[in-house]
Structures are given as C-alpha cells and as structure tokens.
N, C-alpha and C positions, 0 to 999 in steps of 0.2 A: 504494500500500500504506500502511496506517496504521502509524505508528511506535510499536508497543508492544514494540520490540526493545531490545537491551542498550545501544545508544548513541543519543544524540540529536543530537550535533554532532561532526563529525570534521574533522581538519585533514589537508592533504596537502602534502608538500614534496618537492623534488628536491635531491639532494646529490651532491657529488663531480663527476667529469667528466661532461659532458653526452653523450648518446648518442641517435641517431635512434630515435624511438619513445617518448621521455619524454612528449611532448605527447599521444600516443595513450593512454598509461597514465593521465595526468591526466584526459583526457576520459572514459575508461571509469569511473574512480573517481567523478567528479562525477555522471555520468549515472546510474550504479547507485545512488549515495547518494540522489539525488532520487527515484528509483523506489521506494526503501524509506522515503521520508519523512524522511531524515536530512539535516540541515543540513550544508553543506560550506564549509570555509574554506581558502583557499589561503595558504600561508606562503611568502613570497618570500625568496630568497637563502639557502635551506637553513637549517642550524642557527643561522647568524649572524642571519638574519632572525627566527627564533623567539625568540632572546634579546632582540631589539629590539621584538618584538611587531609585526613588519611583515606584516600580514595583510590579506586582502581577501575578500569573499564570492564564492563561485563557484556558478554555476548553468548551466543548459543554454545560455543565451545566451553566457556567458563562454567556454565551450569550443567554441563553434561554429566549424567550419572549421580546427581545429588538428590533426586526425588526420594530415594529410599534411605538416605542418611539422616541420622539424628543430629542434634545440635544445630549450629549455624555456621556456615562457611564465612560469614562476615563478622563473626565474633560479637560479643556484647560486653558492656561495661557500664559502671555507674559514673555519673559526672556531676559532682557538686557545683561546679562552675556553671553548667548549663541551667541549673535551678535558679540562677540570678537573672535579673532583667538584662544586665550587661552581657551575660553569656548568651542569652537567646538572641539579642541583637547581633552579636558577633557571628553566631551560627547562621543567621539569615544573610548576613553580608558575605559569609564564606560561600554559601550556595550561589549567590548572585555573581560573585567573583569568578566562580567556576562555570558560569553559564548554565546552571541548573535551575530550571523554571518549574519543576514539579518534584515532589518528594513522597515516597511510599514508606510509611513507618509500620513495621511489623512488631507487635508487642502487646502489652497489657494496659491497664488503666493508667499507670504512671507514664508510660510511653506516650499515651494519647494526650495527657496533660501537656507534655512537651510539644507534641504536634499542634495542639491548640494554640500554644504560645507563639509558635512559628507562624501559624496562620494569621495571628493578630499583627504580624510584621509583614504581611503581604505574600507569604509563601503558599503556593498551592500544595496542600498536604492531604493525603488520603491515608487513613489508618486501617490496618488489617488486624483483627483481634486474634491474638495467639498467646494462650496461657493455659497451663494444665489445670488451673483452678476453676475455669469456666465461670468466672465472676464478672465478666463484662456485661453490664445490665442491658445494653441495647441489642444484644444478640443472644439467640437461644443456644448458640454453640460457639466455642472458641477452639481454634486449631491446637491440637496436642492433648485435649482432654480425654478422648477415647483411648489413645495409646497409653497414657498415664494410668487410667483406670485399669486397663488390662494388665499392665506391669504390676500394679499393686495387688490385683486379685490373684494373679499367678503366685506371687510371694505368699499371700495369706493362705491359699490352698495348700501350699507345701507346709506352712506352719501348722495348719489344722491337722495334717497327718501325724506330725510328731506330738502335738498336744493331746490328740486322742490316745496315742500309744502310752503316754505317761499320765493321762487324766489330769492335765494341767489347764490353767487359764492363760491365754495369750493376749497381751495388750499390744496392739499394733498401732504405731503412730504414723499417720500419712500426712502429706503436705496439706496446707490450708490454714494460714495464719489468721485470716479474717473471713474466710468462706468455707462452708462445709459441704459443698457440692461433691467434691471428690470422696470425702469420707462417707457421705450418704450412699452413693452408688456402689462404692467398694463394699460397704457393709451389707447392702442388699444382695449383691452378686455373690458374696462369699458366705452367706448364711450366718452372719455375726449374731452374737447374743445381745450386744449393746452397741449403739453408735453415739459418740459424743461429738458435738459440733459447736463452733464458737458463737453461733447465732442464738443459742438457747441456754439459759441458766438451768442448773440442775442441783438437786440435793444428793450428795454422794451416798449417804446411807440408804435413802429411799430409792433413788434412781439407778444405783449401781449395785450395791451390796444386796439389797432385798431382791432385786431382779435376778441376780446370779443364784441366790438361794431358791427362788421360785423355779428357775430353770433346772436346778439340781433335783428338786422334789419332783419335777415333771419327768425325770429320768435321764437328763443329760449328765455326762461325766467329763466333758471338756467344754471350755467356754472361750469365746473370742470377743474382745472389746476393740472396736475400731475408733480411734481418737484422732480427730484433726489436731494438728500441732497447736492451734490457737485455742483449743477448748479447755486445756488444763495442763499441768505438768505431768507428763506420762510416767515419769519415774515415781512420782507420788501416788498416782493411780495404781500402779503395779504393786507398790509396797503396801498400800492400805488394803487392797483386795486380799492379799495373802494374809495379812494380820487379822482381818475381820472374818475371813471364811476358813482359813487353814488350808486353802487350796494353793498348791505350788503355782506361782505366777511368774511368767517370763515377759520381759519387754523387748520388742523389736521396733526400732526406728528405721523405716525404709529409706528415708532421706532422699538423696539426689538420684538414686537409681530410677525414681519415678520420672525424672526429666529426660533420661537417656533412652537410647534404642531407636531403631528405625521406626518411622510412623506407620501405623496400620492403614488399611484401605481408606477408612472414612477421613482420616486426617490428610492423606495425600489428595483425595478428591476435593475436599472442602478447601484446602490450601490452593489447589489449582484454580478452582472457580474464583476464589477471592482475589488471587493475584491478577487473574484475567480481568475481573470486574474493576479492580482499582485502576488499571491502565486505561480501560474504557472511559472511566470518569475523568481522568486527567486529559485524555485526548479530546474530550468534550469541553474542556476548560473549567471543569469543576474542581473545587478545593474545599478544605475545611469539612471533609466528610469522613465517615467511618463506614466500611463495608460490614454488613450484618446479615445474619440468617434469621428469617422470620417465616414460620410455617413452611420450612424447607425451601423457601425462596430467598434469593439474594437481593438485598435492598441497600440503599445508602441513606445515612442519617447524619444530620448536622452534628458536628463534633461537640459543640456546646450542649446541645440537647442530649447527646449520648452520655456525656459525663455527668449530667444532672439526674440521670435515671438511677433507680435502685433495683436490685434483684434479690428476691426472696428464695429460700429453699422450697422445693416442691412439696406442698402440703399433702397431696395425694400419695406421694411416695412415703411420707410419714405413716399414713394410714395403712398402706400396703405392708410395710415392715411390721407394724403392730400386729396385724392379722397373722402374718407368717411366723411370728415368734411363738404362737400358741400360748401366750401368757395373758393374764387378765388385763394387764396394762401394757401400753406401748413401751418400747425400750429406746426410742430416739429422744435424747435430751440435749 
C-alpha cells in the first residue's frame, strides 16, 4: 500500500511487567506498518529507552520467529525521570527529533498513564493492553492473561498431587498485587479449597480456618489455598493454618514463572489482532486511544476514558466457586 496516510514513521515500545504475547503484538504492529508503507522503529527499554533515544529499525526480518517467544525483544524498564513533566516533554521532543509521528505502547495501566501524558504533548499514541493481571478496566481481556493462568494451574496441579500423597495443605501465592482476576480463575480451574483476593476483606478464623475444617469433615484430606500476593502475607497464612488445624502446610510462591513461557493460542491471536488494529488507527490519524476487546470485538476507547474506568471481579464466578466447593458457605474472600 502506498503511504498517503496520516503517519509516516511510528515507534513501538513495551513497558511495565512483561507478559506472554508482547512479542506477538510487536510482530503484528511491525508487519501491519510495513503493509501500509509506514516506517517502524523499535524503542528499547520502554520509556527509559525513549528518553535515551535507544532505538533500532524494525522490519519483517527483525520480527521473524518471535510470535511464539515469551518476554519482549524490546526489553522493558522503569523510568522515574519519565514520571516528571520535564521527562514527558523531553520524551515527546525525542520522538519529534527522530521523525516519529505515531507511537504504539504495549503494556498495562501504568504504561497507559505515560501514553496519556505523551498524548497531552501532541503525540499520536495508541495503547495495547498487555498484562497477566487482566486488570485493565476498558477491556475484557489483556494479552498474557490466559498463558499466565495456564502456567499457574499446571504448577498447582502438580502441587495437588504431592499434597494429596502427604495429606497436607498447600498455600499457593500467585501474582496480583491489586487485582484478583488471576487468583480467581486459577483457583476455579485447579479445584482450590479457598481463594483469597485483594479486593475483599476476610476474617481469617471464619473464612479460612473454619472452611478448611468444614472441608475436612466433608471428607477431604488435602487442601489448596490460592492467595493473590496482595491479599495477605502468604507466609503468615501458611503458618497460622498449620497452628490452628494441625495440618502440615506448605507455601509455594510461583513468582515470575507466571510471566514467562511462550504465549498460548489465545494470546498470540489477540496480540495479532490488537497490533493490527493499532496501526489501522494510526494510519487513520487517530491518537490518544486504547485498543480493547468488548464482547469478542475489537474496539478503540479514548485513553482518558479508559483510565477512568474500574473493573470488578466476576460476581458470577464467585457464585460458581461457592457451589462447586460443596460447602454451606462460599470460600472466595
């Protein structure tokens, strides 16, 4: 396609925590840009790299073979300097100095706040939601979430085998400092006894100890507690369970293995669609937008509006977990 469109040269960066599918989104962005005749530049190390002018040309050859790779070929880093007004202004000037008239930002909520600040300085920015927490309110799905869930569930399944052999309780900490979407679905998929999420307050004696006792009376001999990292101190949870019940309890913190690994099908496909859609928006001269999924359709939302939204946990999933535990009361707290 001849480039008689709104942008001639675009940059792409990844920011915040890495997630499976970031590379697939980069690939789709670069390949779509080439199809439209738009020059594409990769900005390494996120906003920190943008301030340093750490850039490299990207083309079809650059992104060959990355769709199945985890992590991000462009790297990611934090930038305290970019959080200042002076830093944002310098970043916008750096883009203009390098002839970049459009920017694709692949990341989470914090990354989008940086994108919004750049948009306020006249930069055409499109955000692509990519985080394993699935906590971007404007979209029903974020790239990386499905793969991270599967990674965690596979680990919990293996832990369940050994917990059953020893009749133990397993406390498994998954990521989710401020959001419990990952913990909720990992707990449902792995048949957990209890799920703890940061969104809900709970009484430890009533909501943890008593429910383990009820499960024991119902015939269970091993127990699994899935705890989002922001719900409580998992070390304390493990210790208190053993002290209160006499059940040998083991803590496993899955940590950053949840971020790694090649993306599964859903994340590759969603990343491909979102990267393609982002370039279409820039080619039409649009900026200050976030690509989102709504009822399995891809839409774009004003970035200020997107950042003002809130996202609750799925109440119906709460009820389903309650029923499937076969206890008198639900175990999601």
